PDB file of N, CA, C and O in Angstrom:
ATOM      1  N   MET A   1      -7.766  17.956 -22.138  1.00  0.00           N
ATOM      2  CA  MET A   1      -8.618  17.336 -21.138  1.00  0.00           C
ATOM      3  C   MET A   1      -7.718  16.691 -20.080  1.00  0.00           C
ATOM      4  O   MET A   1      -6.761  15.994 -20.419  1.00  0.00           O
ATOM      5  N   ALA A   2      -8.018  16.918 -18.825  1.00  0.00           N
ATOM      6  CA  ALA A   2      -7.246  16.356 -17.732  1.00  0.00           C
ATOM      7  C   ALA A   2      -7.506  14.847 -17.632  1.00  0.00           C
ATOM      8  O   ALA A   2      -8.537  14.344 -18.080  1.00  0.00           O
ATOM      9  N   LEU A   3      -6.582  14.175 -17.058  1.00  0.00           N
ATOM     10  CA  LEU A   3      -6.678  12.719 -16.937  1.00  0.00           C
ATOM     11  C   LEU A   3      -7.942  12.306 -16.180  1.00  0.00           C
ATOM     12  O   LEU A   3      -8.641  11.386 -16.603  1.00  0.00           O
ATOM     13  N   ILE A   4      -8.234  12.965 -15.091  1.00  0.00           N
ATOM     14  CA  ILE A   4      -9.413  12.609 -14.300  1.00  0.00           C
ATOM     15  C   ILE A   4     -10.697  12.802 -15.104  1.00  0.00           C
ATOM     16  O   ILE A   4     -11.633  12.013 -14.980  1.00  0.00           O
ATOM     17  N   GLU A   5     -10.741  13.824 -15.907  1.00  0.00           N
ATOM     18  CA  GLU A   5     -11.918  14.058 -16.749  1.00  0.00           C
ATOM     19  C   GLU A   5     -12.070  12.964 -17.796  1.00  0.00           C
ATOM     20  O   GLU A   5     -13.183  12.523 -18.082  1.00  0.00           O
ATOM     21  N   GLN A   6     -10.957  12.527 -18.364  1.00  0.00           N
ATOM     22  CA  GLN A   6     -10.991  11.448 -19.348  1.00  0.00           C
ATOM     23  C   GLN A   6     -11.475  10.149 -18.704  1.00  0.00           C
ATOM     24  O   GLN A   6     -12.270   9.410 -19.284  1.00  0.00           O
ATOM     25  N   ILE A   7     -10.984   9.888 -17.501  1.00  0.00           N
ATOM     26  CA  ILE A   7     -11.404   8.682 -16.785  1.00  0.00           C
ATOM     27  C   ILE A   7     -12.898   8.732 -16.496  1.00  0.00           C
ATOM     28  O   ILE A   7     -13.606   7.746 -16.702  1.00  0.00           O
ATOM     29  N   GLN A   8     -13.382   9.880 -16.019  1.00  0.00           N
ATOM     30  CA  GLN A   8     -14.809  10.024 -15.724  1.00  0.00           C
ATOM     31  C   GLN A   8     -15.654   9.844 -16.978  1.00  0.00           C
ATOM     32  O   GLN A   8     -16.685   9.172 -16.949  1.00  0.00           O
ATOM     33  N   LYS A   9     -15.220  10.440 -18.066  1.00  0.00           N
ATOM     34  CA  LYS A   9     -15.962  10.344 -19.327  1.00  0.00           C
ATOM     35  C   LYS A   9     -16.049   8.882 -19.790  1.00  0.00           C
ATOM     36  O   LYS A   9     -17.121   8.404 -20.161  1.00  0.00           O
ATOM     37  N   ASP A  10     -14.917   8.188 -19.763  1.00  0.00           N
ATOM     38  CA  ASP A  10     -14.897   6.790 -20.196  1.00  0.00           C
ATOM     39  C   ASP A  10     -15.662   5.893 -19.228  1.00  0.00           C
ATOM     40  O   ASP A  10     -16.295   4.922 -19.643  1.00  0.00           O
ATOM     41  N   MET A  11     -15.603   6.216 -17.949  1.00  0.00           N
ATOM     42  CA  MET A  11     -16.284   5.413 -16.942  1.00  0.00           C
ATOM     43  C   MET A  11     -17.799   5.494 -17.116  1.00  0.00           C
ATOM     44  O   MET A  11     -18.483   4.473 -17.040  1.00  0.00           O
ATOM     45  N   VAL A  12     -18.321   6.672 -17.345  1.00  0.00           N
ATOM     46  CA  VAL A  12     -19.762   6.861 -17.505  1.00  0.00           C
ATOM     47  C   VAL A  12     -20.280   6.116 -18.732  1.00  0.00           C
ATOM     48  O   VAL A  12     -21.437   5.697 -18.763  1.00  0.00           O
ATOM     49  N   ALA A  13     -19.434   5.954 -19.733  1.00  0.00           N
ATOM     50  CA  ALA A  13     -19.851   5.284 -20.965  1.00  0.00           C
ATOM     51  C   ALA A  13     -19.952   3.761 -20.793  1.00  0.00           C
ATOM     52  O   ALA A  13     -20.513   3.076 -21.649  1.00  0.00           O
ATOM     53  N   LEU A  14     -19.417   3.242 -19.708  1.00  0.00           N
ATOM     54  CA  LEU A  14     -19.443   1.791 -19.479  1.00  0.00           C
ATOM     55  C   LEU A  14     -20.740   1.364 -18.816  1.00  0.00           C
ATOM     56  O   LEU A  14     -21.378   2.155 -18.121  1.00  0.00           O
ATOM     57  N   PRO A  15     -21.135   0.098 -19.033  1.00  0.00           N
ATOM     58  CA  PRO A  15     -22.286  -0.435 -18.300  1.00  0.00           C
ATOM     59  C   PRO A  15     -21.955  -0.518 -16.801  1.00  0.00           C
ATOM     60  O   PRO A  15     -20.784  -0.509 -16.423  1.00  0.00           O
ATOM     61  N   LEU A  16     -22.965  -0.597 -15.969  1.00  0.00           N
ATOM     62  CA  LEU A  16     -22.799  -0.574 -14.526  1.00  0.00           C
ATOM     63  C   LEU A  16     -21.881  -1.699 -14.021  1.00  0.00           C
ATOM     64  O   LEU A  16     -21.045  -1.468 -13.147  1.00  0.00           O
ATOM     65  N   ASP A  17     -22.033  -2.904 -14.566  1.00  0.00           N
ATOM     66  CA  ASP A  17     -21.196  -4.011 -14.111  1.00  0.00           C
ATOM     67  C   ASP A  17     -19.718  -3.761 -14.424  1.00  0.00           C
ATOM     68  O   ASP A  17     -18.847  -4.154 -13.648  1.00  0.00           O
ATOM     69  N   LYS A  18     -19.437  -3.117 -15.541  1.00  0.00           N
ATOM     70  CA  LYS A  18     -18.049  -2.794 -15.896  1.00  0.00           C
ATOM     71  C   LYS A  18     -17.520  -1.650 -15.026  1.00  0.00           C
ATOM     72  O   LYS A  18     -16.331  -1.605 -14.709  1.00  0.00           O
ATOM     73  N   GLN A  19     -18.402  -0.731 -14.643  1.00  0.00           N
ATOM     74  CA  GLN A  19     -17.992   0.346 -13.741  1.00  0.00           C
ATOM     75  C   GLN A  19     -17.566  -0.243 -12.389  1.00  0.00           C
ATOM     76  O   GLN A  19     -16.609   0.224 -11.772  1.00  0.00           O
ATOM     77  N   LYS A  20     -18.289  -1.274 -11.942  1.00  0.00           N
ATOM     78  CA  LYS A  20     -17.927  -1.949 -10.689  1.00  0.00           C
ATOM     79  C   LYS A  20     -16.568  -2.635 -10.818  1.00  0.00           C
ATOM     80  O   LYS A  20     -15.781  -2.633  -9.872  1.00  0.00           O
ATOM     81  N   GLU A  21     -16.292  -3.217 -11.976  1.00  0.00           N
ATOM     82  CA  GLU A  21     -14.990  -3.839 -12.198  1.00  0.00           C
ATOM     83  C   GLU A  21     -13.876  -2.800 -12.143  1.00  0.00           C
ATOM     84  O   GLU A  21     -12.810  -3.051 -11.580  1.00  0.00           O
ATOM     85  N   VAL A  22     -14.128  -1.637 -12.730  1.00  0.00           N
ATOM     86  CA  VAL A  22     -13.136  -0.557 -12.693  1.00  0.00           C
ATOM     87  C   VAL A  22     -12.878  -0.146 -11.248  1.00  0.00           C
ATOM     88  O   VAL A  22     -11.729   0.034 -10.848  1.00  0.00           O
ATOM     89  N   LEU A  23     -13.947   0.003 -10.464  1.00  0.00           N
ATOM     90  CA  LEU A  23     -13.798   0.368  -9.063  1.00  0.00           C
ATOM     91  C   LEU A  23     -13.011  -0.695  -8.304  1.00  0.00           C
ATOM     92  O   LEU A  23     -12.135  -0.363  -7.506  1.00  0.00           O
ATOM     93  N   ASP A  24     -13.314  -1.971  -8.544  1.00  0.00           N
ATOM     94  CA  ASP A  24     -12.564  -3.060  -7.908  1.00  0.00           C
ATOM     95  C   ASP A  24     -11.087  -2.983  -8.259  1.00  0.00           C
ATOM     96  O   ASP A  24     -10.223  -3.197  -7.409  1.00  0.00           O
ATOM     97  N   PHE A  25     -10.809  -2.678  -9.515  1.00  0.00           N
ATOM     98  CA  PHE A  25      -9.420  -2.588  -9.947  1.00  0.00           C
ATOM     99  C   PHE A  25      -8.711  -1.416  -9.268  1.00  0.00           C
ATOM    100  O   PHE A  25      -7.552  -1.535  -8.873  1.00  0.00           O
ATOM    101  N   ILE A  26      -9.401  -0.293  -9.132  1.00  0.00           N
ATOM    102  CA  ILE A  26      -8.818   0.872  -8.456  1.00  0.00           C
ATOM    103  C   ILE A  26      -8.503   0.522  -7.004  1.00  0.00           C
ATOM    104  O   ILE A  26      -7.435   0.865  -6.498  1.00  0.00           O
ATOM    105  N   LEU A  27      -9.432  -0.159  -6.335  1.00  0.00           N
ATOM    106  CA  LEU A  27      -9.196  -0.566  -4.948  1.00  0.00           C
ATOM    107  C   LEU A  27      -8.024  -1.537  -4.850  1.00  0.00           C
ATOM    108  O   LEU A  27      -7.222  -1.460  -3.919  1.00  0.00           O
ATOM    109  N   PHE A  28      -7.928  -2.441  -5.805  1.00  0.00           N
ATOM    110  CA  PHE A  28      -6.806  -3.377  -5.855  1.00  0.00           C
ATOM    111  C   PHE A  28      -5.485  -2.627  -5.994  1.00  0.00           C
ATOM    112  O   PHE A  28      -4.520  -2.934  -5.294  1.00  0.00           O
ATOM    113  N   LEU A  29      -5.439  -1.651  -6.890  1.00  0.00           N
ATOM    114  CA  LEU A  29      -4.216  -0.877  -7.091  1.00  0.00           C
ATOM    115  C   LEU A  29      -3.831  -0.104  -5.828  1.00  0.00           C
ATOM    116  O   LEU A  29      -2.652  -0.024  -5.484  1.00  0.00           O
ATOM    117  N   ARG A  30      -4.819   0.462  -5.142  1.00  0.00           N
ATOM    118  CA  ARG A  30      -4.534   1.193  -3.904  1.00  0.00           C
ATOM    119  C   ARG A  30      -3.987   0.255  -2.829  1.00  0.00           C
ATOM    120  O   ARG A  30      -3.042   0.595  -2.117  1.00  0.00           O
ATOM    121  N   GLN A  31      -4.587  -0.914  -2.723  1.00  0.00           N
ATOM    122  CA  GLN A  31      -4.135  -1.884  -1.731  1.00  0.00           C
ATOM    123  C   GLN A  31      -2.712  -2.340  -2.032  1.00  0.00           C
ATOM    124  O   GLN A  31      -1.887  -2.451  -1.125  1.00  0.00           O
ATOM    125  N   ARG A  32      -2.429  -2.598  -3.281  1.00  0.00           N
ATOM    126  CA  ARG A  32      -1.084  -3.023  -3.678  1.00  0.00           C
ATOM    127  C   ARG A  32      -0.068  -1.928  -3.401  1.00  0.00           C
ATOM    128  O   ARG A  32       1.051  -2.208  -2.973  1.00  0.00           O
ATOM    129  N   GLN A  33      -0.453  -0.687  -3.644  1.00  0.00           N
ATOM    130  CA  GLN A  33       0.446   0.436  -3.395  1.00  0.00           C
ATOM    131  C   GLN A  33       0.729   0.568  -1.897  1.00  0.00           C
ATOM    132  O   GLN A  33       1.868   0.807  -1.496  1.00  0.00           O
ATOM    133  N   GLN A  34      -0.302   0.412  -1.079  1.00  0.00           N
ATOM    134  CA  GLN A  34      -0.111   0.485   0.371  1.00  0.00           C
ATOM    135  C   GLN A  34       0.801  -0.633   0.851  1.00  0.00           C
ATOM    136  O   GLN A  34       1.634  -0.417   1.732  1.00  0.00           O
ATOM    137  N   SER A  35       0.655  -1.816   0.288  1.00  0.00           N
ATOM    138  CA  SER A  35       1.513  -2.934   0.668  1.00  0.00           C
ATOM    139  C   SER A  35       2.955  -2.681   0.266  1.00  0.00           C
ATOM    140  O   SER A  35       3.882  -3.031   0.995  1.00  0.00           O
ATOM    141  N   ALA A  36       3.139  -2.073  -0.895  1.00  0.00           N
ATOM    142  CA  ALA A  36       4.492  -1.787  -1.372  1.00  0.00           C
ATOM    143  C   ALA A  36       5.149  -0.694  -0.545  1.00  0.00           C
ATOM    144  O   ALA A  36       6.367  -0.694  -0.368  1.00  0.00           O
ATOM    145  N   ASN A  37       4.353   0.230  -0.040  1.00  0.00           N
ATOM    146  CA  ASN A  37       4.903   1.329   0.754  1.00  0.00           C
ATOM    147  C   ASN A  37       5.297   0.895   2.160  1.00  0.00           C
ATOM    148  O   ASN A  37       6.126   1.542   2.799  1.00  0.00           O
ATOM    149  N   ALA A  38       4.719  -0.178   2.638  1.00  0.00           N
ATOM    150  CA  ALA A  38       5.022  -0.655   3.982  1.00  0.00           C
ATOM    151  C   ALA A  38       5.494  -2.106   3.924  1.00  0.00           C
ATOM    152  O   ALA A  38       4.804  -2.999   4.416  1.00  0.00           O
ATOM    153  N   PRO A  39       6.658  -2.349   3.332  1.00  0.00           N
ATOM    154  CA  PRO A  39       7.125  -3.734   3.222  1.00  0.00           C
ATOM    155  C   PRO A  39       7.544  -4.290   4.588  1.00  0.00           C
ATOM    156  O   PRO A  39       8.006  -3.554   5.460  1.00  0.00           O
ATOM    157  N   LEU A  40       7.377  -5.559   4.745  1.00  0.00           N
ATOM    158  CA  LEU A  40       7.799  -6.226   5.961  1.00  0.00           C
ATOM    159  C   LEU A  40       9.294  -6.495   5.901  1.00  0.00           C
ATOM    160  O   LEU A  40       9.864  -6.670   4.823  1.00  0.00           O
ATOM    161  N   ALA A  41       9.906  -6.526   7.042  1.00  0.00           N
ATOM    162  CA  ALA A  41      11.307  -6.933   7.095  1.00  0.00           C
ATOM    163  C   ALA A  41      11.377  -8.392   6.662  1.00  0.00           C
ATOM    164  O   ALA A  41      10.425  -9.149   6.853  1.00  0.00           O
ATOM    165  N   SER A  42      12.496  -8.777   6.085  1.00  0.00           N
ATOM    166  CA  SER A  42      12.606 -10.146   5.564  1.00  0.00           C
ATOM    167  C   SER A  42      12.405 -11.183   6.659  1.00  0.00           C
ATOM    168  O   SER A  42      11.872 -12.262   6.403  1.00  0.00           O
ATOM    169  N   ASP A  43      12.832 -10.862   7.886  1.00  0.00           N
ATOM    170  CA  ASP A  43      12.626 -11.790   8.998  1.00  0.00           C
ATOM    171  C   ASP A  43      11.142 -11.979   9.277  1.00  0.00           C
ATOM    172  O   ASP A  43      10.688 -13.097   9.523  1.00  0.00           O
ATOM    173  N   GLU A  44      10.377 -10.871   9.239  1.00  0.00           N
ATOM    174  CA  GLU A  44       8.942 -10.960   9.491  1.00  0.00           C
ATOM    175  C   GLU A  44       8.243 -11.734   8.387  1.00  0.00           C
ATOM    176  O   GLU A  44       7.351 -12.538   8.656  1.00  0.00           O
ATOM    177  N   ARG A  45       8.649 -11.492   7.133  1.00  0.00           N
ATOM    178  CA  ARG A  45       8.048 -12.221   6.011  1.00  0.00           C
ATOM    179  C   ARG A  45       8.290 -13.705   6.161  1.00  0.00           C
ATOM    180  O   ARG A  45       7.387 -14.519   5.967  1.00  0.00           O
ATOM    181  N   GLY A  46       9.526 -14.052   6.510  1.00  0.00           N
ATOM    182  CA  GLY A  46       9.866 -15.463   6.668  1.00  0.00           C
ATOM    183  C   GLY A  46       9.097 -16.103   7.806  1.00  0.00           C
ATOM    184  O   GLY A  46       8.598 -17.220   7.675  1.00  0.00           O
ATOM    185  N   ALA A  47       9.001 -15.398   8.922  1.00  0.00           N
ATOM    186  CA  ALA A  47       8.278 -15.921  10.077  1.00  0.00           C
ATOM    187  C   ALA A  47       6.796 -16.081   9.758  1.00  0.00           C
ATOM    188  O   ALA A  47       6.178 -17.066  10.160  1.00  0.00           O
ATOM    189  N   GLN A  48       6.230 -15.130   9.047  1.00  0.00           N
ATOM    190  CA  GLN A  48       4.814 -15.235   8.688  1.00  0.00           C
ATOM    191  C   GLN A  48       4.586 -16.386   7.725  1.00  0.00           C
ATOM    192  O   GLN A  48       3.580 -17.087   7.827  1.00  0.00           O
ATOM    193  N   GLY A  49       5.502 -16.590   6.798  1.00  0.00           N
ATOM    194  CA  GLY A  49       5.376 -17.697   5.855  1.00  0.00           C
ATOM    195  C   GLY A  49       5.443 -19.037   6.558  1.00  0.00           C
ATOM    196  O   GLY A  49       4.671 -19.948   6.259  1.00  0.00           O
ATOM    197  N   ILE A  50       6.375 -19.151   7.496  1.00  0.00           N
ATOM    198  CA  ILE A  50       6.501 -20.393   8.254  1.00  0.00           C
ATOM    199  C   ILE A  50       5.248 -20.630   9.094  1.00  0.00           C
ATOM    200  O   ILE A  50       4.737 -21.747   9.173  1.00  0.00           O
ATOM    201  N   LYS A  51       4.762 -19.551   9.720  1.00  0.00           N
ATOM    202  CA  LYS A  51       3.560 -19.670  10.548  1.00  0.00           C
ATOM    203  C   LYS A  51       2.371 -20.148   9.717  1.00  0.00           C
ATOM    204  O   LYS A  51       1.626 -21.030  10.144  1.00  0.00           O
ATOM    205  N   LYS A  52       2.196 -19.566   8.534  1.00  0.00           N
ATOM    206  CA  LYS A  52       1.091 -19.980   7.662  1.00  0.00           C
ATOM    207  C   LYS A  52       1.235 -21.432   7.246  1.00  0.00           C
ATOM    208  O   LYS A  52       0.258 -22.181   7.232  1.00  0.00           O
ATOM    209  N   SER A  53       2.447 -21.825   6.910  1.00  0.00           N
ATOM    210  CA  SER A  53       2.689 -23.209   6.492  1.00  0.00           C
ATOM    211  C   SER A  53       2.373 -24.183   7.622  1.00  0.00           C
ATOM    212  O   SER A  53       1.734 -25.213   7.405  1.00  0.00           O
ATOM    213  N   LEU A  54       2.823 -23.851   8.825  1.00  0.00           N
ATOM    214  CA  LEU A  54       2.547 -24.735   9.960  1.00  0.00           C
ATOM    215  C   LEU A  54       1.058 -24.798  10.276  1.00  0.00           C
ATOM    216  O   LEU A  54       0.548 -25.852  10.654  1.00  0.00           O
ATOM    217  N   GLN A  55       0.362 -23.680  10.125  1.00  0.00           N
ATOM    218  CA  GLN A  55      -1.085 -23.688  10.351  1.00  0.00           C
ATOM    219  C   GLN A  55      -1.791 -24.566   9.320  1.00  0.00           C
ATOM    220  O   GLN A  55      -2.738 -25.278   9.654  1.00  0.00           O
ATOM    221  N   LYS A  56      -1.335 -24.516   8.073  1.00  0.00           N
ATOM    222  CA  LYS A  56      -1.923 -25.380   7.041  1.00  0.00           C
ATOM    223  C   LYS A  56      -1.677 -26.844   7.353  1.00  0.00           C
ATOM    224  O   LYS A  56      -2.573 -27.676   7.208  1.00  0.00           O
ATOM    225  N   LEU A  57      -0.452 -27.161   7.786  1.00  0.00           N
ATOM    226  CA  LEU A  57      -0.141 -28.549   8.138  1.00  0.00           C
ATOM    227  C   LEU A  57      -1.008 -29.014   9.306  1.00  0.00           C
ATOM    228  O   LEU A  57      -1.478 -30.152   9.317  1.00  0.00           O
ATOM    229  N   ALA A  58      -1.217 -28.146  10.278  1.00  0.00           N
ATOM    230  CA  ALA A  58      -2.046 -28.511  11.431  1.00  0.00           C
ATOM    231  C   ALA A  58      -3.486 -28.787  10.990  1.00  0.00           C
ATOM    232  O   ALA A  58      -4.111 -29.733  11.470  1.00  0.00           O
ATOM    233  N   LYS A  59      -4.003 -27.979  10.096  1.00  0.00           N
ATOM    234  CA  LYS A  59      -5.364 -28.192   9.604  1.00  0.00           C
ATOM    235  C   LYS A  59      -5.475 -29.495   8.817  1.00  0.00           C
ATOM    236  O   LYS A  59      -6.506 -30.167   8.860  1.00  0.00           O
ATOM    237  N   MET A  60      -4.413 -29.846   8.102  1.00  0.00           N
ATOM    238  CA  MET A  60      -4.416 -31.072   7.305  1.00  0.00           C
ATOM    239  C   MET A  60      -4.231 -32.313   8.175  1.00  0.00           C
ATOM    240  O   MET A  60      -4.458 -33.435   7.723  1.00  0.00           O
ATOM    241  N   ARG A  61      -3.819 -32.104   9.423  1.00  0.00           N
ATOM    242  CA  ARG A  61      -3.522 -33.206  10.349  1.00  0.00           C
ATOM    243  C   ARG A  61      -2.547 -34.192   9.709  1.00  0.00           C
ATOM    244  O   ARG A  61      -2.726 -35.408   9.778  1.00  0.00           O
ATOM    245  N   LEU A  62      -1.527 -33.639   9.095  1.00  0.00           N
ATOM    246  CA  LEU A  62      -0.547 -34.415   8.344  1.00  0.00           C
ATOM    247  C   LEU A  62       0.206 -35.407   9.220  1.00  0.00           C
ATOM    248  O   LEU A  62       0.538 -36.504   8.771  1.00  0.00           O
ATOM    249  N   PHE A  63       0.475 -35.032  10.461  1.00  0.00           N
ATOM    250  CA  PHE A  63       1.267 -35.888  11.333  1.00  0.00           C
ATOM    251  C   PHE A  63       0.422 -36.577  12.403  1.00  0.00           C
ATOM    252  O   PHE A  63       0.959 -37.059  13.401  1.00  0.00           O
ATOM    253  N   ALA A  64      -0.872 -36.626  12.206  1.00  0.00           N
ATOM    254  CA  ALA A  64      -1.775 -37.193  13.213  1.00  0.00           C
ATOM    255  C   ALA A  64      -1.546 -38.684  13.429  1.00  0.00           C
ATOM    256  O   ALA A  64      -1.856 -39.204  14.500  1.00  0.00           O
ATOM    257  N   ASP A  65      -1.012 -39.374  12.438  1.00  0.00           N
ATOM    258  CA  ASP A  65      -0.815 -40.818  12.563  1.00  0.00           C
ATOM    259  C   ASP A  65       0.479 -41.192  13.280  1.00  0.00           C
ATOM    260  O   ASP A  65       0.759 -42.379  13.446  1.00  0.00           O
ATOM    261  N   ILE A  66       1.273 -40.220  13.706  1.00  0.00           N
ATOM    262  CA  ILE A  66       2.528 -40.494  14.411  1.00  0.00           C
ATOM    263  C   ILE A  66       2.215 -40.610  15.907  1.00  0.00           C
ATOM    264  O   ILE A  66       1.882 -39.628  16.571  1.00  0.00           O
ATOM    265  N   ASP A  67       2.334 -41.842  16.411  1.00  0.00           N
ATOM    266  CA  ASP A  67       1.993 -42.092  17.813  1.00  0.00           C
ATOM    267  C   ASP A  67       3.090 -41.630  18.765  1.00  0.00           C
ATOM    268  O   ASP A  67       2.808 -41.078  19.829  1.00  0.00           O
ATOM    269  N   HIS A  68       4.343 -41.859  18.375  1.00  0.00           N
ATOM    270  CA  HIS A  68       5.485 -41.528  19.233  1.00  0.00           C
ATOM    271  C   HIS A  68       6.435 -40.619  18.464  1.00  0.00           C
ATOM    272  O   HIS A  68       7.323 -41.109  17.767  1.00  0.00           O
ATOM    273  N   PRO A  69       6.265 -39.308  18.579  1.00  0.00           N
ATOM    274  CA  PRO A  69       7.063 -38.370  17.788  1.00  0.00           C
ATOM    275  C   PRO A  69       8.568 -38.502  17.992  1.00  0.00           C
ATOM    276  O   PRO A  69       9.334 -38.327  17.044  1.00  0.00           O
ATOM    277  N   VAL A  70       9.003 -38.809  19.215  1.00  0.00           N
ATOM    278  CA  VAL A  70      10.438 -38.920  19.479  1.00  0.00           C
ATOM    279  C   VAL A  70      11.020 -40.115  18.730  1.00  0.00           C
ATOM    280  O   VAL A  70      12.085 -40.012  18.120  1.00  0.00           O
ATOM    281  N   ASP A  71      10.326 -41.240  18.777  1.00  0.00           N
ATOM    282  CA  ASP A  71      10.794 -42.425  18.040  1.00  0.00           C
ATOM    283  C   ASP A  71      10.799 -42.159  16.537  1.00  0.00           C
ATOM    284  O   ASP A  71      11.723 -42.560  15.829  1.00  0.00           O
ATOM    285  N   TRP A  72       9.774 -41.490  16.067  1.00  0.00           N
ATOM    286  CA  TRP A  72       9.682 -41.157  14.637  1.00  0.00           C
ATOM    287  C   TRP A  72      10.862 -40.292  14.221  1.00  0.00           C
ATOM    288  O   TRP A  72      11.458 -40.510  13.166  1.00  0.00           O
ATOM    289  N   GLN A  73      11.198 -39.310  15.054  1.00  0.00           N
ATOM    290  CA  GLN A  73      12.310 -38.415  14.728  1.00  0.00           C
ATOM    291  C   GLN A  73      13.639 -39.163  14.762  1.00  0.00           C
ATOM    292  O   GLN A  73      14.484 -38.962  13.890  1.00  0.00           O
ATOM    293  N   ARG A  74      13.830 -40.018  15.754  1.00  0.00           N
ATOM    294  CA  ARG A  74      15.066 -40.818  15.831  1.00  0.00           C
ATOM    295  C   ARG A  74      15.211 -41.694  14.588  1.00  0.00           C
ATOM    296  O   ARG A  74      16.303 -41.825  14.036  1.00  0.00           O
ATOM    297  N   ASN A  75      14.118 -42.283  14.159  1.00  0.00           N
ATOM    298  CA  ASN A  75      14.135 -43.129  12.970  1.00  0.00           C
ATOM    299  C   ASN A  75      14.549 -42.325  11.740  1.00  0.00           C
ATOM    300  O   ASN A  75      15.308 -42.814  10.903  1.00  0.00           O
ATOM    301  N   LEU A  76      14.061 -41.109  11.630  1.00  0.00           N
ATOM    302  CA  LEU A  76      14.428 -40.258  10.494  1.00  0.00           C
ATOM    303  C   LEU A  76      15.901 -39.898  10.505  1.00  0.00           C
ATOM    304  O   LEU A  76      16.519 -39.747   9.451  1.00  0.00           O
ATOM    305  N   ARG A  77      16.464 -39.761  11.696  1.00  0.00           N
ATOM    306  CA  ARG A  77      17.848 -39.299  11.815  1.00  0.00           C
ATOM    307  C   ARG A  77      18.874 -40.427  11.755  1.00  0.00           C
ATOM    308  O   ARG A  77      20.075 -40.166  11.816  1.00  0.00           O
ATOM    309  N   GLN A  78      18.428 -41.663  11.638  1.00  0.00           N
ATOM    310  CA  GLN A  78      19.381 -42.771  11.571  1.00  0.00           C
ATOM    311  C   GLN A  78      20.263 -42.629  10.340  1.00  0.00           C
ATOM    312  O   GLN A  78      19.822 -42.215   9.268  1.00  0.00           O
ATOM    313  N   ASP A  79      21.530 -42.988  10.538  1.00  0.00           N
ATOM    314  CA  ASP A  79      22.453 -42.951   9.399  1.00  0.00           C
ATOM    315  C   ASP A  79      22.043 -44.001   8.383  1.00  0.00           C
ATOM    316  O   ASP A  79      21.694 -45.124   8.747  1.00  0.00           O
ATOM    317  N   ARG A  80      22.083 -43.643   7.140  1.00  0.00           N
ATOM    318  CA  ARG A  80      21.753 -44.572   6.063  1.00  0.00           C
ATOM    319  C   ARG A  80      22.635 -44.259   4.875  1.00  0.00           C
ATOM    320  O   ARG A  80      23.194 -43.167   4.771  1.00  0.00           O
ATOM    321  N   CYS A  81      22.755 -45.203   4.000  1.00  0.00           N
ATOM    322  CA  CYS A  81      23.592 -45.032   2.828  1.00  0.00           C
ATOM    323  C   CYS A  81      22.942 -44.017   1.888  1.00  0.00           C
ATOM    324  O   CYS A  81      21.732 -44.033   1.664  1.00  0.00           O
ATOM    325  N   LEU A  82      23.767 -43.152   1.358  1.00  0.00           N
ATOM    326  CA  LEU A  82      23.287 -42.194   0.390  1.00  0.00           C
ATOM    327  C   LEU A  82      23.302 -42.841  -0.985  1.00  0.00           C
ATOM    328  O   LEU A  82      24.169 -43.669  -1.263  1.00  0.00           O
ATOM    329  N   PRO A  83      22.361 -42.481  -1.850  1.00  0.00           N
ATOM    330  CA  PRO A  83      22.333 -43.072  -3.189  1.00  0.00           C
ATOM    331  C   PRO A  83      23.657 -42.839  -3.926  1.00  0.00           C
ATOM    332  O   PRO A  83      24.160 -41.718  -3.993  1.00  0.00           O
ATOM    333  N   GLY A  84      24.194 -43.905  -4.466  1.00  0.00           N
ATOM    334  CA  GLY A  84      25.433 -43.805  -5.243  1.00  0.00           C
ATOM    335  C   GLY A  84      26.682 -43.708  -4.395  1.00  0.00           C
ATOM    336  O   GLY A  84      27.765 -43.491  -4.939  1.00  0.00           O
ATOM    337  N   ARG A  85      26.576 -43.863  -3.061  1.00  0.00           N
ATOM    338  CA  ARG A  85      27.727 -43.760  -2.161  1.00  0.00           C
ATOM    339  C   ARG A  85      27.725 -44.926  -1.176  1.00  0.00           C
ATOM    340  O   ARG A  85      27.506 -44.734   0.020  1.00  0.00           O
ATOM    341  N   GLU A  86      27.963 -46.108  -1.671  1.00  0.00           N
ATOM    342  CA  GLU A  86      27.954 -47.264  -0.779  1.00  0.00           C
ATOM    343  C   GLU A  86      29.153 -47.247   0.045  1.00  0.00           C
ATOM    344  O   GLU A  86      29.347 -48.137   0.872  1.00  0.00           O
TER     345      GLU A  86
END
């Protein structure tokens, strides 16, 4: 028996909701295969990751309470003692 025939035989024996799960899984596998066949360059992956992270931060309004960004940045960059290095 060919593989496709075995799959069809087993698929028909399943309840309808399980047949839908099988179809979802097949679509998932196809999508994953397409993604693997067209990988992004590492620069593009990194840029997309940074872009997503910045978009999440913007939605969270994480820095909304900073009134003067330049002063805040200067304060962060001030020299300070490192732990264990007085």
